[in-house]
C-alpha positions in Angstrom: 0.0 0.0 0.0 1.4 3.4 -1.0 2.1 5.7 2.0 0.4 9.1 1.7 3.5 11.0 0.6 2.7 14.5 -0.6 3.7 14.8 -4.3 4.3 17.8 -6.6 4.0 17.1 -10.3 5.7 19.7 -12.5 4.7 20.1 -16.1 6.2 22.6 -18.6 4.0 23.2 -21.7 4.2 25.2 -24.9 1.5 24.9 -27.6 0.5 21.3 -26.9 -3.2 21.7 -26.1 -4.5 18.3 -27.4 -1.8 16.2 -25.7 -1.8 18.3 -22.5 -5.5 17.5 -22.1 -4.8 13.8 -22.4 -1.9 14.1 -20.0 -3.9 15.9 -17.3 -6.9 13.5 -17.7 -4.5 10.6 -17.1 -3.2 12.3 -13.9 -6.8 12.7 -12.7 -7.4 9.0 -13.1 -4.4 7.8 -11.0 -4.9 5.2 -8.3 -3.2 7.5 -5.8 -5.0 9.8 -3.4 -5.2 13.0 -5.4 -5.6 15.1 -2.3 -2.0 14.3 -1.7 -1.0 15.7 -5.1 -0.4 19.2 -6.3 -0.2 19.9 -10.0 2.1 22.7 -11.1 2.0 23.8 -14.8 4.4 26.3 -16.3 3.3 27.7 -19.6 5.8 29.3 -22.1 3.3 31.7 -23.5 1.3 29.2 -25.5 -1.0 30.5 -28.3 -3.1 27.4 -28.9 -5.2 27.4 -25.8 -2.8 25.2 -23.7 -2.9 27.9 -21.0 -6.7 27.7 -20.6 -6.6 23.9 -20.3 -3.8 24.2 -17.7 -5.8 26.6 -15.6 -8.7 24.2 -15.3 -6.5 21.4 -13.9 -3.5 23.1 -12.1 -3.2 23.9 -8.5 -0.5 26.3 -9.4 -0.2 27.9 -12.8 2.4 30.4 -14.0 3.3 31.9 -17.4 7.1 31.8 -18.0 8.0 34.4 -20.5 11.7 34.7 -19.9 12.8 32.0 -22.3 11.0 29.1 -24.0 13.2 26.6 -22.2 11.8 23.4 -20.5 14.6 23.4 -17.9 14.0 26.9 -16.8 10.3 26.1 -16.5 11.0 23.0 -14.5 13.2 25.0 -12.2 10.4 27.4 -11.6 8.0 24.6 -10.8 10.5 22.9 -8.5 11.0 26.1 -6.5 7.2 26.4 -6.1 6.7 22.7 -5.1 5.7 21.7 -1.6 6.0 18.0 -2.0 8.7 15.8 -0.5 8.6 14.0 -3.8 8.8 16.1 -7.0 7.7 14.5 -10.3 8.9 15.9 -13.6 6.5 15.1 -16.5 6.3 16.2 -20.1 3.0 17.6 -21.3 3.0 15.1 -24.2 3.0 12.0 -21.8 -0.1 10.1 -21.0 0.3 8.2 -17.8 -0.8 4.6 -17.0 -3.2 4.3 -14.0 -0.5 3.1 -11.6 2.2 5.4 -12.9 2.2 7.7 -9.8 1.9 5.0 -7.2 4.6 2.8 -8.8 7.2 5.5 -9.0 6.4 6.8 -5.6 6.7 3.3 -4.0 10.2 3.0 -5.4 11.2 6.4 -3.9 9.7 5.4 -0.6 11.6 2.1 -0.8 14.9 3.9 -0.9 15.6 5.3 -4.4 16.6 9.0 -4.7 15.6 9.4 -8.3 13.4 7.1 -10.4 13.1 7.1 -14.2 9.9 5.7 -15.5 9.2 3.7 -18.7 8.4 5.6 -21.9 6.2 3.6 -24.4 6.3 5.0 -27.9 3.0 5.5 -29.9 3.5 4.8 -33.6 0.9 6.1 -36.0 -0.9 4.0 -38.6 0.7 6.1 -41.4 4.1 6.1 -39.8 7.3 7.2 -41.6 11.0 6.3 -41.0 11.3 9.1 -38.5 8.8 7.5 -36.2 10.4 4.1 -36.4 13.9 5.4 -35.8 12.7 7.6 -32.9 11.0 4.7 -31.2 14.2 2.5 -31.5 16.8 5.0 -30.5 15.4 7.7 -28.2 14.2 7.8 -24.6 15.1 4.3 -23.4 15.3 5.0 -19.7 16.0 1.4 -18.8 19.1 1.3 -20.9 20.2 4.8 -20.0 19.9 4.1 -16.2 21.5 0.7 -16.3 24.3 1.4 -18.8 25.1 5.1 -18.4 23.6 6.1 -15.0 21.5 8.8 -16.8 17.9 9.4 -17.6 15.6 11.7 -19.5 13.6 14.2 -17.6 10.2 13.7 -19.2 9.1 11.0 -16.6 11.3 11.5 -13.5 10.5 11.0 -9.8 12.9 12.9 -7.4 13.2 13.3 -3.7 13.2 17.0 -2.8 16.5 16.5 -1.0 18.2 15.6 -4.3 17.7 19.1 -5.6 19.0 20.5 -2.3 22.2 18.5 -2.8 22.7 18.6 -6.6 21.0 21.9 -7.4 18.6 22.8 -10.2 19.1 22.5 -14.0 21.5 25.0 -15.5 18.9 26.3 -17.9 21.4 27.3 -20.5 20.4 24.8 -23.2 17.2 23.3 -24.5 18.5 19.8 -24.7 20.7 17.4 -22.7 20.5 19.0 -19.3 18.4 16.2 -17.9 21.1 13.7 -18.9 23.8 15.9 -17.3 21.8 16.3 -14.1 21.0 12.6 -13.7 24.7 11.8 -14.4 25.6 14.1 -11.5 23.1 12.3 -9.3 24.8 9.0 -10.1 28.3 10.3 -9.6 27.3 11.8 -6.3 26.5 8.4 -4.9 22.7 8.9 -4.9 20.5 6.0 -6.0 19.1 6.4 -9.6 16.7 3.6 -10.4 14.4 2.5 -13.3 10.8 1.6 -12.8 9.0 -0.4 -15.6 5.6 0.1 -14.0 5.8 3.9 -13.8 4.9 4.0 -17.5 3.8 6.8 -19.8 3.0 6.7 -23.5 4.6 9.2 -25.8 4.1 9.8 -29.6 7.0 9.1 -31.9 8.3 12.0 -33.9 7.9 12.0 -37.6 10.9 12.7 -39.9 10.6 16.5 -39.8 10.1 16.6 -36.1 13.0 14.2 -35.5 15.4 16.0 -37.7 14.7 19.2 -35.8 15.1 17.5 -32.4 18.3 15.7 -33.3 19.8 19.0 -34.5 19.0 20.6 -31.2 20.4 17.6 -29.3 23.5 17.6 -31.4 24.0 21.3 -30.7 23.7 20.7 -26.9 26.1 17.7 -26.6 29.4 19.6 -26.8 28.3 21.8 -23.9 27.8 18.6 -21.8 31.2 17.3 -22.9 32.8 20.6 -21.9 31.3 20.4 -18.4 32.9 16.9 -18.1 36.4 18.0 -19.2 38.5 16.8 -22.2 36.2 18.5 -24.6 38.3 18.3 -27.7 39.2 14.7 -27.2 35.6 13.7 -26.5 34.3 15.7 -29.5 36.7 14.2 -31.9 35.8 10.7 -30.8 32.0 11.3 -30.8 31.9 13.2 -34.1 34.1 10.5 -35.8 31.6 7.8 -34.6 28.8 9.7 -36.2 30.4 9.7 -39.7 29.7 5.9 -40.1 26.3 4.3 -40.7 24.5 2.5 -37.9 25.4 -1.1 -37.2 22.6 -3.2 -38.7 23.0 -5.8 -35.9 22.5 -3.0 -33.4 19.3 -2.0 -35.1 18.1 -5.6 -35.2 18.9 -5.9 -31.5 16.9 -2.8 -30.7 14.0 -4.2 -32.8 14.1 -7.4 -30.9 14.4 -5.8 -27.4 11.5 -3.5 -28.1 9.3 -6.3 -29.6 8.9 -4.4 -32.9 9.6 -7.5 -35.1 7.5 -6.1 -37.9 10.2 -3.4 -38.4 12.6 -5.9 -39.8 11.2 -5.3 -43.3 12.4 -1.7 -43.0 16.0 -2.6 -41.9 17.8 -1.3 -45.1 15.8 2.0 -45.0 16.5 2.4 -41.3 20.2 2.0 -41.8 20.3 4.8 -44.4 17.9 7.0 -42.5 20.0 6.5 -39.3 23.1 7.5 -41.2 21.5 10.8 -42.2 20.6 11.4 -38.6 24.1 10.7 -37.4 25.6 13.0 -40.1 23.2 15.8 -39.1 24.2 15.4 -35.5 27.9 15.4 -36.4 27.5 18.8 -38.2 25.5 20.1 -35.2 28.3 18.9 -32.8 30.9 20.6 -35.0 29.0 23.9 -35.0 28.7 24.1 -31.2 32.3 22.9 -30.8 33.5 25.8 -33.0 31.5 28.3 -30.9 32.8 26.9 -27.6 36.4 27.0 -28.8 36.0 30.5 -30.2 34.5 31.9 -27.0 37.2 30.2 -24.9 39.9 31.8 -27.1 38.3 35.2 -26.7 38.1 34.9 -23.0 
């Protein structure tokens, strides 16, 4: 039985009205005592009605007009939160009924940070972008177990972790959740994965994925710089991206995810994946140049 821990759920949103409504409905239908939950929504000046939807559900609602940055918005929500457990959730996520109780139980059992499962939704008229996105992005189980990192779209945290580690830097739109959770792991805190704390999340189509991977590629060198040995790390990582994906790795990911029907698209996925890697290599190089130039000036 879940103890009645008081929980603050922090959701940043920007022009995502239809998914936000589904997200908030799924929170309303949790098998957790909702009088022990406060919902904090930070809107980045949406123009599609997201703000009006948020106001109907949120216990605390604020418009964040400084920068359209999810990490800055999360920081604002974290500062406002009263809960001993703070949950970071993306407005695109739709939570399973036992999502909140499952993640909370693991925190109460001794975890400091818990990353929940992300189940990709693939549309009927899918394209290669959706397939590649579902295979290569947001695998919290693999990230936690292999790298000691996690994505911030479905994350349960003890309040004390933010007191020790601090908030997100808020300087980039991508990668700061990975950097923050890596700091958690390196600090000796307990980062765990929870399969039952599951949310569904729509796969990105080709256009959306290309835009996202460019943003991620631009953010990676700043993470490498914070870890030291920037130039060495950048040369290694950019060189890796110049080669096409390993077909056996793609097949392994297909098998692990249970997407056996994707095998028929293996050749197309190899070439599409190569395009994605080359795009990210160029994005890496652009940011690396900017970092080195600014370092030289200073």
